[in-house]
C-alpha positions in Angstrom: 106.1 133.5 83.9 108.1 130.4 84.4 106.5 127.1 84.9 109.2 127.2 88.3 107.0 129.7 89.6 103.7 126.8 89.4 104.3 125.1 93.3 105.6 121.4 92.3 103.4 119.7 95.2 100.1 121.5 93.5 100.6 119.4 90.0 103.1 116.5 91.8 101.0 115.1 94.6 96.6 114.3 94.6 95.1 116.1 96.3 92.2 113.2 97.4 93.1 111.3 100.8 90.7 108.6 100.4 92.7 107.3 96.9 96.1 106.7 98.8 94.6 103.9 101.3 92.8 102.5 97.6 96.1 102.3 95.8 98.4 101.4 99.2 96.1 98.3 100.3 96.3 96.0 97.5 100.2 96.8 96.9 100.8 95.9 100.3 98.8 92.9 100.8 100.3 91.6 97.3 103.8 92.4 98.7 102.5 90.8 102.1 101.2 87.5 100.6 103.5 87.0 97.5 106.9 89.1 98.8 109.8 89.8 96.1 111.2 91.5 92.9 107.0 90.3 91.1 104.8 92.4 93.9 107.4 95.4 93.9 106.7 96.2 90.5 103.3 96.2 91.1 104.0 98.1 93.7 106.1 101.0 91.8 102.9 100.3 88.6 100.0 101.0 91.1 101.4 104.1 92.9 102.9 105.6 90.5 100.2 105.1 87.9 97.4 106.7 90.8 99.6 109.7 91.0 100.4 110.2 87.2 96.1 110.0 87.3 96.4 113.5 89.2 98.8 116.0 85.9 97.6 114.3 83.9 94.0 115.0 84.4 95.3 119.2 85.2 96.7 118.9 81.7 94.0 117.5 79.8 91.7 119.9 81.3 93.6 122.5 80.3 94.5 121.4 77.1 91.1 121.1 76.4 89.5 124.5 76.9 93.0 125.3 74.7 94.8 126.8 76.7 97.9 126.2 77.5 99.7 127.9 81.7 102.6 127.8 83.3 100.8 124.6 85.1 100.5 123.1 81.5 104.2 122.0 80.5 104.8 120.8 84.4 101.6 118.9 84.4 102.8 116.7 81.5 106.8 116.2 82.5 105.7 115.2 85.9 102.7 113.1 84.5 104.9 111.4 81.9 107.6 111.2 84.7 105.0 109.5 86.8 104.1 106.8 83.8 107.5 106.0 83.2 108.2 105.0 85.8 104.6 102.7 86.1 105.8 101.3 83.2 109.5 100.2 84.6 107.3 98.6 87.6 105.1 96.7 85.0 108.7 95.2 83.1 110.2 94.3 86.2 106.8 92.3 87.3 106.8 90.7 84.1 110.3 89.9 83.7 109.9 88.6 86.9 106.2 86.9 87.8 106.0 82.8 88.0 102.3 83.2 87.1 99.3 85.0 84.8 99.5 88.6 86.5 97.9 90.2 83.4 94.5 88.6 83.9 93.1 90.7 86.8 94.6 93.6 85.2 92.9 92.7 81.4 90.1 92.1 84.3 89.6 94.8 85.1 90.0 97.6 82.1 86.5 98.1 82.1 86.5 99.7 85.3 89.6 102.0 84.8 88.2 103.1 81.4 84.6 103.6 83.2 86.8 106.2 85.7 89.2 107.9 83.0 85.0 108.6 81.2 84.5 109.9 84.9 87.5 112.0 85.6 87.3 113.5 81.9 83.8 115.3 82.4 84.4 116.0 86.1 82.5 113.1 88.0 84.8 111.5 89.0 83.7 112.4 92.9 80.2 110.4 92.5 79.4 107.3 94.2 79.7 104.9 91.4 83.2 106.5 90.3 84.7 106.2 93.0 83.9 102.4 93.7 84.9 101.6 90.2 88.1 103.0 90.9 88.4 101.5 93.9 88.1 98.3 92.7 90.2 99.3 89.3 93.5 99.5 91.7 92.1 96.2 93.6 93.0 94.5 91.1 96.7 94.8 91.5 96.3 92.3 94.4 95.7 89.3 92.8 98.0 90.6 89.9 100.4 90.2 93.2 99.4 86.8 93.8 99.4 85.5 90.8 102.8 86.8 89.2 104.0 85.0 92.8 102.7 81.7 91.6 99.8 81.5 94.3 96.9 79.7 93.3 93.6 81.3 92.0 91.6 80.4 95.7 94.6 83.3 97.1 94.3 85.7 94.2 90.5 85.7 94.7 90.4 85.9 98.4 92.8 88.5 98.5 90.6 90.3 96.0 87.3 90.5 96.6 89.0 91.3 101.1 89.7 94.3 99.7 86.6 94.4 97.1 83.9 94.1 100.1 86.1 96.6 102.6 86.3 99.6 99.3 81.7 99.6 98.6 81.6 99.7 102.4 84.0 102.2 103.5 83.1 104.5 100.1 78.8 104.4 101.4 80.6 105.0 105.1 82.8 107.5 104.1 80.2 109.7 102.5 77.9 109.7 104.6 79.6 110.6 106.9 81.4 113.6 105.0 78.0 114.6 103.7 76.9 114.2 107.8 79.9 116.8 108.3 79.3 118.9 105.9 75.8 120.3 107.8 73.6 118.0 105.8 71.4 115.1 106.3 72.1 112.2 104.5 70.0 109.0 104.9 71.8 106.3 107.0 70.5 103.4 105.6 72.5 102.3 102.5 75.7 102.5 104.9 74.5 100.6 107.3 73.3 98.0 104.6 76.9 98.5 103.3 78.9 97.7 105.6 76.8 94.4 107.0 76.2 93.3 103.8 79.8 93.1 103.6 80.9 91.2 107.1 78.2 89.1 105.4 79.6 88.0 102.7 82.7 87.2 104.2 81.1 85.2 106.4 79.4 83.2 104.0 82.6 83.1 101.7 84.9 82.0 104.7 82.4 79.6 105.8 83.5 78.0 102.1 86.6 78.6 102.2 87.3 81.5 100.0 88.3 84.0 102.1 90.1 83.7 105.8 87.9 84.0 108.6 90.0 86.8 110.0 89.3 89.4 106.6 85.5 88.5 108.3 86.8 90.3 111.8 87.8 92.9 110.5 84.7 93.8 108.1 82.8 92.7 111.1 84.5 95.4 112.9 84.7 97.7 110.6 80.8 97.3 110.9 79.9 97.4 114.3 82.5 100.8 114.5 80.4 102.4 111.6 77.3 101.2 112.5 78.0 103.3 116.1 79.6 106.2 114.7 76.6 106.7 112.2 74.6 107.5 115.1 77.2 109.9 117.0 77.7 113.9 115.8 79.4 113.7 112.9 83.3 114.4 113.0 86.0 116.7 110.3 86.2 115.0 107.1 90.1 114.7 107.7 89.4 112.0 111.3 86.8 110.3 108.6 89.5 109.8 105.8 92.4 108.8 108.4 89.9 106.3 110.8 89.0 104.2 107.3 93.1 104.4 107.1 93.7 102.3 109.2 90.8 99.6 109.1 92.2 99.3 105.8 95.5 99.1 106.8 94.0 96.6 109.9 92.1 94.6 107.3 95.4 94.3 104.8 97.4 92.6 108.1 94.2 90.0 108.7 94.1 88.9 104.9 97.5 88.4 105.1 97.5 86.9 109.1 95.0 84.8 108.0 96.9 83.2 105.0 99.6 82.5 106.9 97.4 80.6 109.3 96.2 78.8 106.3 99.9 77.4 105.8 101.0 80.6 103.2 104.6 81.6 103.7 103.9 85.0 103.7 106.1 88.4 104.3 104.3 88.2 108.3 106.2 84.8 109.5 109.9 87.5 109.5 107.4 89.6 111.7 109.2 88.2 115.5 113.0 89.2 113.7 112.1 92.3 113.3 110.6 92.7 116.1 113.3 91.6 118.3 115.5 93.5 115.9 114.0 96.9 116.3 113.1 96.8 119.7 116.5 96.8 121.0 117.3 99.9 118.6 114.5 102.0 119.8 115.0 101.4 123.2 118.1 103.7 124.1 116.2 106.2 120.6 114.0 106.6 123.5 115.9 108.0 125.8 118.1 109.7 123.3 114.7 111.9 122.4 113.3 112.0 125.8 116.6 114.0 127.0 116.0 116.3 123.7 112.1 117.1 123.8 113.6 118.5 127.5 115.0 121.3 125.5 112.7 122.0 123.4 109.5 124.2 123.7 106.8 122.6 121.4 106.9 118.8 119.9 109.6 118.6 116.0 108.3 116.9 113.5 111.0 114.2 113.6 109.9 113.5 117.3 105.7 112.4 116.0 107.4 110.5 112.9 110.1 108.6 115.1 106.6 107.0 117.4 106.0 106.2 114.3 108.2 103.3 114.8 107.3 102.9 118.0 103.6 102.3 116.5 105.5 99.5 113.9 106.8 97.8 116.5 104.5 97.9 118.6 102.1 96.3 115.4 105.0 93.8 115.0 104.7 92.6 118.9 101.7 91.7 118.1 101.8 89.7 114.9 104.5 87.8 117.1 101.9 86.5 119.1 99.4 86.0 116.7 101.6 83.8 114.9 101.4 81.4 118.0 104.2 82.9 119.7 105.0 81.7 123.4 102.7 84.4 125.3 105.0 86.9 126.4 104.9 90.5 128.6 107.6 92.3 125.2 105.0 93.1 122.9 102.1 94.4 125.1 104.7 96.0 127.4 105.6 98.1 123.8 101.8 98.6 123.1 101.6 100.5 126.9 103.9 102.4 125.8 103.2 103.1 123.3 99.4 104.5 124.2 101.5 106.4 127.0 103.5 108.1 124.7 101.2 109.2 122.5 98.7 110.9 125.2 101.8 112.3 127.0 102.6 113.5 123.3 99.9 116.1 123.3 100.1 117.8 126.6 102.9 120.8 127.1 106.2 120.5 128.1 108.2 119.0 129.7 105.3 115.5 129.4 106.7 114.7 125.8 109.7 113.7 127.4 108.1 111.6 129.7 106.3 109.9 127.6 109.5 108.7 125.6 111.1 108.5 129.4 108.6 105.5 130.1 108.4 104.2 127.1 112.7 103.2 126.8 111.8 102.2 130.7 109.2 99.3 129.4 111.4 98.8 126.6 113.6 97.9 128.7 111.8 96.4 131.7 112.2 93.5 129.4 
């Protein structure tokens, strides 16, 4: 049997959804706090290091049994390619860093060793290995801050923001997944994790160790989680997407908080990008409405395009949060996005009507 008979996606992409959020959040926070080639290198290190874990784990499991399947060779090749890209990212950061970026990564090495030990014994889905993996990846955020020449206070703050969110989210998500499977786990550990994380964030913010906006994000997560834990269970994919949404929100709030504190973050470019993207999306909305008028179902490309409007609305809200003069345009963009999402779920011709209304609301301003 040739290795080509093995689906590449099965070997190259991990099946775990939560790991994507815990990987992308710290590198995104690092890019926002200190944009540049040093954090781009850490982005490559984090992303491809995470991707390498799955194929190398498959190869290890096969070789440990004394077997060599077609997927084994493919997994070794894919894992090796991922590791090479991760090392290139590390090299890029090492050549462009302005501070001791390796320190947080070295301090997190014991967590990485524990995760590798749990992986080798098939216990990576246990609670403590998952927490250790999330905290290990969170070290990329302070590494990015130090690589950009930022102070130790910002570096520690970026790590603490993610660590508090990771612990709360993992306790909550595990409880909800167990409930979705029909079991009846105790709710109080998840509730304690949610509200203690918010409480610690408040105390740290009071001492100036965290932006106050991080506390607001964790409080929103605690209130939502406390409410959801006493509601009927939802599918695991809904839990995963919701937690990724909260993770992105916390990253943006942390970056916004540091921007309010005077740090020149990448968010300062949000107003210009919002204006540039907004004008181009007006014509696209009308073109999509005309195209969808001839479609019997909504193509995937239209759903992808709607993500650009989500981004535009988010940039508009950031524009307002950065102290811009109150303008109706960001709110109209948000209203149009909400309408488009609602009508996209309905049968034709409503999806086309949704994009037409979205175009009108963007053009109104």
